[in-house]
ROKOLLUM-228686 format. One record per atom (N, C-alpha, C): residue number from 0; residue in one letter; atom name; x, y, z. Coordinates in steps of 0.1 Angstrom, whole numbers, plus 5000, padded with zeros to 4 digits. Layout:
{node NUM,'A','CA',{X,Y,Z}} ...
This chain:
{node 0,'M','N',{5009,4988,5000}} {node 0,'M','CA',{5000,5000,5000}} {node 0,'M','C',{5009,5012,5000}} {node 1,'N','N',{5005,5022,4992}} {node 1,'N','CA',{5013,5034,4991}} {node 1,'N','C',{5006,5045,4999}} {node 2,'A','N',{5012,5057,5000}} {node 2,'A','CA',{5006,5068,5008}} {node 2,'A','C',{4993,5072,5003}} {node 3,'N','N',{4991,5073,4990}} {node 3,'N','CA',{4978,5077,4984}} {node 3,'N','C',{4967,5067,4987}} {node 4,'E','N',{4970,5054,4987}} {node 4,'E','CA',{4960,5044,4990}} {node 4,'E','C',{4956,5045,5005}} {node 5,'F','N',{4967,5047,5013}} {node 5,'F','CA',{4965,5049,5028}} {node 5,'F','C',{4955,5061,5031}} {node 6,'R','N',{4958,5072,5024}} {node 6,'R','CA',{4950,5084,5026}} {node 6,'R','C',{4935,5081,5021}} {node 7,'Q','N',{4933,5074,5010}} {node 7,'Q','CA',{4920,5071,5005}} {node 7,'Q','C',{4913,5062,5015}} {node 8,'E','N',{4920,5053,5021}} {node 8,'E','CA',{4913,5044,5032}} {node 8,'E','C',{4909,5052,5044}} {node 9,'L','N',{4918,5061,5048}} {node 9,'L','CA',{4914,5070,5059}} {node 9,'L','C',{4902,5079,5057}} {node 10,'V','N',{4902,5085,5045}} {node 10,'V','CA',{4891,5094,5041}} {node 10,'V','C',{4878,5086,5040}} {node 11,'L','N',{4879,5074,5035}} {node 11,'L','CA',{4867,5065,5033}} {node 11,'L','C',{4861,5062,5046}} {node 12,'F','N',{4869,5058,5056}} {node 12,'F','CA',{4863,5054,5069}} {node 12,'F','C',{4861,5065,5079}} {node 13,'M','N',{4869,5076,5078}} {node 13,'M','CA',{4868,5087,5087}} {node 13,'M','C',{4868,5100,5080}} {node 14,'P','N',{4857,5103,5072}} {node 14,'P','CA',{4857,5115,5064}} {node 14,'P','C',{4855,5128,5072}} {node 15,'G','N',{4852,5127,5084}} {node 15,'G','CA',{4850,5140,5092}} {node 15,'G','C',{4863,5146,5097}} {node 16,'Y','N',{4875,5139,5094}} {node 16,'Y','CA',{4888,5144,5098}} {node 16,'Y','C',{4895,5149,5086}} {node 17,'R','N',{4904,5159,5088}} {node 17,'R','CA',{4914,5163,5078}} {node 17,'R','C',{4927,5156,5080}} {node 18,'W','N',{4931,5148,5070}} {node 18,'W','CA',{4942,5139,5071}} {node 18,'W','C',{4955,5144,5066}} {node 19,'T','N',{4966,5141,5073}} {node 19,'T','CA',{4979,5144,5068}} {node 19,'T','C',{4987,5131,5069}} {node 20,'V','N',{4992,5126,5058}} {node 20,'V','CA',{5000,5114,5058}} {node 20,'V','C',{5015,5118,5060}} {node 21,'H','N',{5022,5113,5070}} {node 21,'H','CA',{5035,5117,5072}} {node 21,'H','C',{5045,5109,5065}} {node 22,'R','N',{5057,5115,5062}} {node 22,'R','CA',{5068,5108,5056}} {node 22,'R','C',{5073,5098,5066}} {node 23,'S','N',{5077,5086,5060}} {node 23,'S','CA',{5082,5076,5069}} {node 23,'S','C',{5097,5072,5065}} {node 24,'T','N',{5104,5068,5075}} {node 24,'T','CA',{5118,5063,5073}} {node 24,'T','C',{5118,5049,5068}} {node 25,'S','N',{5107,5042,5071}} {node 25,'S','CA',{5106,5028,5068}} {node 25,'S','C',{5095,5026,5058}} {node 26,'P','N',{5097,5018,5047}} {node 26,'P','CA',{5086,5016,5037}} {node 26,'P','C',{5075,5007,5043}} {node 27,'R','N',{5077,5000,5054}} {node 27,'R','CA',{5067,4991,5060}} {node 27,'R','C',{5058,4998,5070}} {node 28,'V','N',{5062,5010,5074}} {node 28,'V','CA',{5054,5018,5084}} {node 28,'V','C',{5049,5031,5078}} {node 29,'M','N',{5036,5033,5079}} {node 29,'M','CA',{5030,5046,5075}} {node 29,'M','C',{5022,5052,5087}} {node 30,'R','N',{5023,5065,5088}} {node 30,'R','CA',{5016,5071,5099}} {node 30,'R','C',{5008,5084,5094}} {node 31,'A','N',{4997,5086,5099}} {node 31,'A','CA',{4988,5097,5095}} {node 31,'A','C',{4982,5103,5107}} {node 32,'T','N',{4979,5116,5106}} {node 32,'T','CA',{4972,5123,5117}} {node 32,'T','C',{4960,5130,5111}} {node 33,'G','N',{4949,5128,5117}} {node 33,'G','CA',{4936,5134,5113}} {node 33,'G','C',{4932,5144,5124}} {node 34,'V','N',{4927,5155,5120}} {node 34,'V','CA',{4922,5165,5130}} {node 34,'V','C',{4908,5169,5126}} {node 35,'K','N',{4900,5171,5137}} {node 35,'K','CA',{4886,5176,5135}} {node 35,'K','C',{4886,5190,5142}} {node 36,'V','N',{4882,5200,5134}} {node 36,'V','CA',{4883,5213,5139}} {node 36,'V','C',{4869,5220,5137}} {node 37,'S','N',{4868,5231,5145}} {node 37,'S','CA',{4857,5240,5144}} {node 37,'S','C',{4862,5254,5145}} {node 38,'G','N',{4863,5261,5134}} {node 38,'G','CA',{4869,5274,5134}} {node 38,'G','C',{4884,5272,5136}} {node 39,'F','N',{4890,5278,5146}} {node 39,'F','CA',{4904,5277,5149}} {node 39,'F','C',{4906,5267,5160}} {node 40,'N','N',{4896,5260,5165}} {node 40,'N','CA',{4897,5251,5177}} {node 40,'N','C',{4898,5237,5172}} {node 41,'R','N',{4908,5230,5177}} {node 41,'R','CA',{4910,5216,5174}} {node 41,'R','C',{4902,5208,5184}} {node 42,'L','N',{4892,5201,5179}} {node 42,'L','CA',{4883,5193,5188}} {node 42,'L','C',{4888,5179,5191}} {node 43,'S','N',{4894,5173,5181}} {node 43,'S','CA',{4899,5159,5182}} {node 43,'S','C',{4911,5157,5173}} {node 44,'T','N',{4920,5148,5178}} {node 44,'T','CA',{4931,5144,5170}} {node 44,'T','C',{4931,5129,5170}} {node 45,'L','N',{4933,5123,5158}} {node 45,'L','CA',{4933,5109,5156}} {node 45,'L','C',{4946,5105,5149}} {node 46,'E','N',{4954,5097,5155}} {node 46,'E','CA',{4967,5092,5149}} {node 46,'E','C',{4966,5078,5145}} {node 47,'V','N',{4969,5074,5133}} {node 47,'V','CA',{4968,5061,5128}} {node 47,'V','C',{4982,5057,5122}} {node 48,'E','N',{4986,5045,5127}} {node 48,'E','CA',{4999,5039,5122}} {node 48,'E','C',{4996,5026,5116}} {node 49,'R','N',{5001,5023,5104}} {node 49,'R','CA',{4999,5011,5097}} {node 49,'R','C',{5013,5004,5095}} {node 50,'R','N',{5014,4992,5100}} {node 50,'R','CA',{5026,4984,5099}} {node 50,'R','C',{5024,4972,5090}} {node 51,'E','N',{5032,4971,5079}} {node 51,'E','CA',{5031,4959,5070}} {node 51,'E','C',{5037,4947,5076}} {node 52,'N','N',{5030,4935,5073}} {node 52,'N','CA',{5036,4922,5077}} {node 52,'N','C',{5040,4922,5092}} {node 53,'Y','N',{5030,4926,5100}} {node 53,'Y','CA',{5033,4927,5115}} {node 53,'Y','C',{5037,4914,5121}} {node 54,'A','N',{5048,4913,5127}} {node 54,'A','CA',{5054,4902,5134}} {node 54,'A','C',{5054,4889,5125}} {node 55,'G','N',{5056,4891,5112}} {node 55,'G','CA',{5057,4880,5103}} {node 55,'G','C',{5044,4873,5100}} {node 56,'S','N',{5033,4880,5103}} {node 56,'S','CA',{5020,4874,5101}} {node 56,'S','C',{5015,4875,5087}} {node 57,'G','N',{5021,4884,5079}} {node 57,'G','CA',{5016,4886,5065}} {node 57,'G','C',{5005,4896,5065}} {node 58,'F','N',{5000,4900,5076}} {node 58,'F','CA',{4989,4910,5077}} {node 58,'F','C',{4994,4923,5082}} {node 59,'P','N',{4987,4934,5078}} {node 59,'P','CA',{4991,4947,5084}} {node 59,'P','C',{4985,4948,5098}} {node 60,'C','N',{4990,4957,5105}} {node 60,'C','CA',{4985,4960,5119}} {node 60,'C','C',{4983,4975,5119}} {node 61,'Y','N',{4971,4979,5124}} {node 61,'Y','CA',{4968,4993,5126}} {node 61,'Y','C',{4968,4996,5141}} {node 62,'T','N',{4974,5007,5144}} {node 62,'T','CA',{4973,5012,5158}} {node 62,'T','C',{4967,5026,5157}} {node 63,'V','N',{4956,5028,5165}} {node 63,'V','CA',{4950,5042,5165}} {node 63,'V','C',{4951,5047,5179}} {node 64,'R','N',{4953,5060,5179}} {node 64,'R','CA',{4953,5068,5192}} {node 64,'R','C',{4945,5081,5190}} {node 65,'S','N',{4939,5085,5200}} {node 65,'S','CA',{4932,5098,5199}} {node 65,'S','C',{4934,5107,5211}} {node 66,'A','N',{4933,5120,5208}} {node 66,'A','CA',{4935,5130,5219}} {node 66,'A','C',{4923,5139,5218}} {node 67,'G','N',{4920,5146,5228}} {node 67,'G','CA',{4909,5155,5229}} {node 67,'G','C',{4912,5169,5224}} {node 68,'F','N',{4905,5179,5230}} {node 68,'F','CA',{4906,5193,5227}} {node 68,'F','C',{4920,5199,5228}} {node 69,'G','N',{4924,5206,5217}} {node 69,'G','CA',{4936,5213,5218}} {node 69,'G','C',{4948,5206,5211}} {node 70,'R','N',{4957,5215,5206}} {node 70,'R','CA',{4969,5210,5199}} {node 70,'R','C',{4978,5201,5207}} {node 71,'K','N',{4980,5204,5220}} {node 71,'K','CA',{4989,5197,5228}} {node 71,'K','C',{4982,5188,5238}} {node 72,'A','N',{4970,5184,5235}} {node 72,'A','CA',{4963,5175,5244}} {node 72,'A','C',{4969,5161,5244}} {node 73,'P','N',{4970,5155,5256}} {node 73,'P','CA',{4976,5141,5256}} {node 73,'P','C',{4967,5131,5250}} {node 74,'F','N',{4973,5120,5245}} {node 74,'F','CA',{4965,5109,5239}} {node 74,'F','C',{4957,5103,5251}} {node 75,'L','N',{4944,5100,5248}} {node 75,'L','CA',{4936,5094,5259}} {node 75,'L','C',{4935,5079,5258}} {node 76,'G','N',{4936,5074,5246}} {node 76,'G','CA',{4935,5059,5245}} {node 76,'G','C',{4941,5054,5232}} {node 77,'E','N',{4944,5041,5232}} {node 77,'E','CA',{4950,5035,5220}} {node 77,'E','C',{4945,5021,5218}} {node 78,'N','N',{4944,5017,5206}} {node 78,'N','CA',{4939,5004,5202}} {node 78,'N','C',{4946,4999,5189}} {node 79,'G','N',{4948,4986,5188}} {node 79,'G','CA',{4954,4981,5176}} {node 79,'G','C',{4946,4968,5172}} {node 80,'D','N',{4946,4966,5158}} {node 80,'D','CA',{4940,4955,5153}} {node 80,'D','C',{4944,4953,5138}} {node 81,'I','N',{4940,4942,5132}} {node 81,'I','CA',{4945,4939,5118}} {node 81,'I','C',{4938,4947,5107}} {node 82,'T','N',{4927,4953,5110}} {node 82,'T','CA',{4920,4962,5101}} {node 82,'T','C',{4918,4976,5107}} {node 83,'L','N',{4918,4986,5099}} {node 83,'L','CA',{4915,5000,5104}} {node 83,'L','C',{4902,5001,5111}} {node 84,'L','N',{4891,4995,5105}} {node 84,'L','CA',{4878,4995,5111}} {node 84,'L','C',{4877,4989,5124}} {node 85,'R','N',{4884,4977,5126}} {node 85,'R','CA',{4884,4970,5139}} {node 85,'R','C',{4891,4978,5149}} {node 86,'A','N',{4902,4984,5145}} {node 86,'A','CA',{4910,4992,5155}} {node 86,'A','C',{4902,5004,5159}} {node 87,'L','N',{4895,5011,5150}} {node 87,'L','CA',{4887,5023,5154}} {node 87,'L','C',{4875,5019,5162}} {node 88,'R','N',{4869,5007,5159}} {node 88,'R','CA',{4857,5003,5167}} {node 88,'R','C',{4862,4999,5181}} {node 89,'G','N',{4873,4993,5182}} {node 89,'G','CA',{4879,4989,5195}} {node 89,'G','C',{4881,5001,5204}} {node 90,'L','N',{4887,5012,5198}} {node 90,'L','CA',{4889,5024,5205}} {node 90,'L','C',{4876,5031,5209}} {node 91,'Q','N',{4867,5031,5200}} {node 91,'Q','CA',{4853,5037,5204}} {node 91,'Q','C',{4847,5029,5215}} {node 92,'E','N',{4848,5015,5215}} {node 92,'E','CA',{4842,5007,5226}} {node 92,'E','C',{4849,5010,5239}} {node 93,'H','N',{4862,5012,5238}} {node 93,'H','CA',{4869,5015,5251}} {node 93,'H','C',{4864,5028,5257}} {node 94,'Y','N',{4862,5038,5248}} {node 94,'Y','CA',{4857,5051,5253}} {node 94,'Y','C',{4842,5050,5258}} {node 95,'Q','N',{4834,5041,5252}} {node 95,'Q','CA',{4821,5040,5256}} {node 95,'Q','C',{4820,5032,5270}} {node 96,'K','N',{4829,5022,5272}} {node 96,'K','CA',{4830,5016,5285}} {node 96,'K','C',{4834,5025,5296}} {node 97,'T','N',{4844,5033,5293}} {node 97,'T','CA',{4849,5043,5302}} {node 97,'T','C',{4838,5053,5306}} {node 98,'A','N',{4831,5058,5296}} {node 98,'A','CA',{4820,5067,5298}} {node 98,'A','C',{4810,5061,5307}} {node 99,'A','N',{4806,5048,5305}} {node 99,'A','CA',{4796,5042,5313}} {node 99,'A','C',{4801,5040,5327}} {node 100,'T','N',{4813,5037,5329}} {node 100,'T','CA',{4819,5036,5343}} {node 100,'T','C',{4818,5049,5350}} {node 101,'Y','N',{4822,5060,5344}} {node 101,'Y','CA',{4822,5073,5350}} {node 101,'Y','C',{4807,5078,5352}} {node 102,'R','N',{4798,5074,5343}} {node 102,'R','CA',{4784,5078,5344}} {node 102,'R','C',{4778,5071,5356}} {node 103,'A','N',{4782,5058,5359}} {node 103,'A','CA',{4777,5051,5370}} {node 103,'A','C',{4782,5057,5383}} {node 104,'H','N',{4794,5061,5384}} {node 104,'H','CA',{4800,5067,5396}} {node 104,'H','C',{4794,5081,5398}} {node 105,'A','N',{4791,5089,5388}} {node 105,'A','CA',{4785,5102,5389}} {node 105,'A','C',{4771,5100,5394}} {node 106,'H','N',{4764,5090,5389}} {node 106,'H','CA',{4750,5087,5394}} {node 106,'H','C',{4750,5083,5409}} {node 107,'A','N',{4759,5075,5413}} {node 107,'A','CA',{4760,5071,5427}} {node 107,'A','C',{4762,5083,5436}} {node 108,'L','N',{4771,5092,5432}} {node 108,'L','CA',{4773,5104,5440}} {node 108,'L','C',{4761,5113,5440}} {node 109,'E','N',{4754,5114,5429}} {node 109,'E','CA',{4742,5123,5428}} {node 109,'E','C',{4731,5117,5437}} {node 110,'T','N',{4729,5104,5437}} {node 110,'T','CA',{4719,5098,5445}} {node 110,'T','C',{4723,5098,5460}} {node 111,'G','N',{4736,5098,5462}} {node 111,'G','CA',{4741,5098,5476}} {node 111,'G','C',{4738,5112,5482}} {node 112,'R','N',{4739,5122,5474}} {node 112,'R','CA',{4737,5136,5480}} {node 112,'R','C',{4722,5138,5482}} {node 113,'S','N',{4713,5132,5475}} {node 113,'S','CA',{4699,5135,5476}} {node 113,'S','C',{4692,5125,5486}} {node 114,'S','N',{4699,5115,5491}} {node 114,'S','CA',{4692,5106,5500}} {node 114,'S','C',{4693,5112,5514}} {node 115,'S','N',{4683,5109,5522}} {node 115,'S','CA',{4683,5114,5536}} {node 115,'S','C',{4693,5106,5545}} {node 116,'P','N',{4700,5112,5554}} {node 116,'P','CA',{4710,5105,5562}} {node 116,'P','C',{4704,5094,5570}} {node 117,'E','N',{4691,5095,5575}} {node 117,'E','CA',{4685,5085,5583}} {node 117,'E','C',{4683,5072,5575}} {node 118,'A','N',{4680,5073,5562}} {node 118,'A','CA',{4678,5061,5554}} {node 118,'A','C',{4690,5053,5551}} {node 119,'S','N',{4702,5060,5551}} {node 119,'S','CA',{4714,5053,5548}} {node 119,'S','C',{4722,5048,5561}} {node 120,'S','N',{4718,5053,5573}} {node 120,'S','CA',{4725,5048,5585}} {node 120,'S','C',{4719,5035,5590}} {node 121,'N','N',{4728,5027,5596}} {node 121,'N','CA',{4723,5014,5602}} {node 121,'N','C',{4723,5014,5617}} {node 122,'G','N',{4722,5025,5623}} {node 122,'G','CA',{4720,5025,5637}} {node 122,'G','C',{4727,5036,5644}} 
């Protein structure tokens, strides 16, 4: 796969991002960065790395990482898989699980504040 085919794959599956394919020192590794912006604000950054013939398997390996708001935002999560779609889906599922966990904790705190102290004490 060359850089143009890599860019086409990225645009096909993630058209909401503006993609930059970076020059690589190795012909077996390609890396691209996609940004989602609103005006001058960077809302999201997605980095995709594609390695050819990963670990001698004959298949490529995709690693995706994403960062939140701002140019210097730290990467929040990472996932890898043998196809770009599976790597992206795995990262999305990671964020959804994390969101559900935080939502459950936030709900527990909210209900804890609204409960009467007599109902929660055991004596």
